[in-house]
C-alpha positions, 0 to 999 in steps of 0.5 A, a space after each residue: 860645872 857638868 860636863 856638856 855632853 854634846 861636845 868633844 871632850 878629852 880623853 881620861 890619862 888611861 884612855 888616852 894612853 890606850 889610844 895612843 897604843 892602839 894607833 901605832 899597834 900592828 895588832 889593833 885587837 890587843 885591847 879587846 876584852 871578849 866576855 863569854 857567858 854560858 847559857 842553859 835553860 830557857 831563854 828569853 831572847 827579847 828580854 835579853 836584848 832589852 837587858 843589853 839596851 838598859 845597860 847602855 842607856 845606864 852606862 855612857 862609856 858604852 855609848 862614846 866614840 872616839 875621833 882624832 880633832 886636830 891631832 888629839 884623842 877626843 871623846 863624844 857621848 852619844 844618845 841611846 839608840 837600839 843595841 844590836 844583838 847578832 843572833 848566830 843559830 848553830 843548832 844545825 850543827 849538833 856535836 860541833 855548834 860549841 866548837 864552831 861557836 868558839 871560832 866565831 868568837 876567836 875570830 871577833 876577839 881577834 877583829 879591831 874595833 872602829 872606835 870612831 864610828 861604831 860603838 866600843 862593843 859588840 855582842 852575838 848570841 849562839 843557840 847552841 841548841 834548844 836550851 844552850 847558848 853562848 854569849 858573846 860580849 867583846 868590849 874595847 878596854 878604852 872604855 872597860 876594865 877588870 872592875 867594869 867586867 864584874 859590874 857589867 856582868 852583875 848588873 846584866 844579871 840583875 836586869 835580865 831577873 827583874 824583867 822575866 819576872 815584870 818588875 822592874 830592875 832595882 839598880 842604884 842611880 848612877 851619880 858619877 859617869 866615866 866622863 865625869 870622872 875624866 873632867 875631874 882628872 884633867 882639872 885636877 891636874 892643871 891645877 896642880 901645874 
């Protein structure tokens, strides 16, 4: 039976553990995963933004919010909307631009996420020079892990390259989203008890 995405659903066991540890943690940025991609060359910022929107449309976990209802954490998958890509122009700093960007990246990586009201990720694009950029994708571990990182980078690059050449990205449709796995995991445990 398909998962009803319009309702608030239980978390997977890994998500629940992450949620619980985050609630009791003094440092609520412990589970942030910052990814920084250095880009040299002609960058099409609108296409970068479109690529990001396509990834978020493709992966429901990137559109998930988490709320406590009746003392239990729940998740809800939201509809697709435009992803904010913050542009930070540091070209005026010339030889200090990358150093300044790295400080902003460090600050962002130590800033907690508001998982109840906002996306589980943040994006910033730093312009360091005429054709030098740093792209920050900072995401919470509750929706992302090491395996997800390689999938994200691979798909992001494929989508961007396709859109730059005017082609539609050729990615295999995703048959099972994380929320489907969560439902299966919960049902399997209940049947084993």
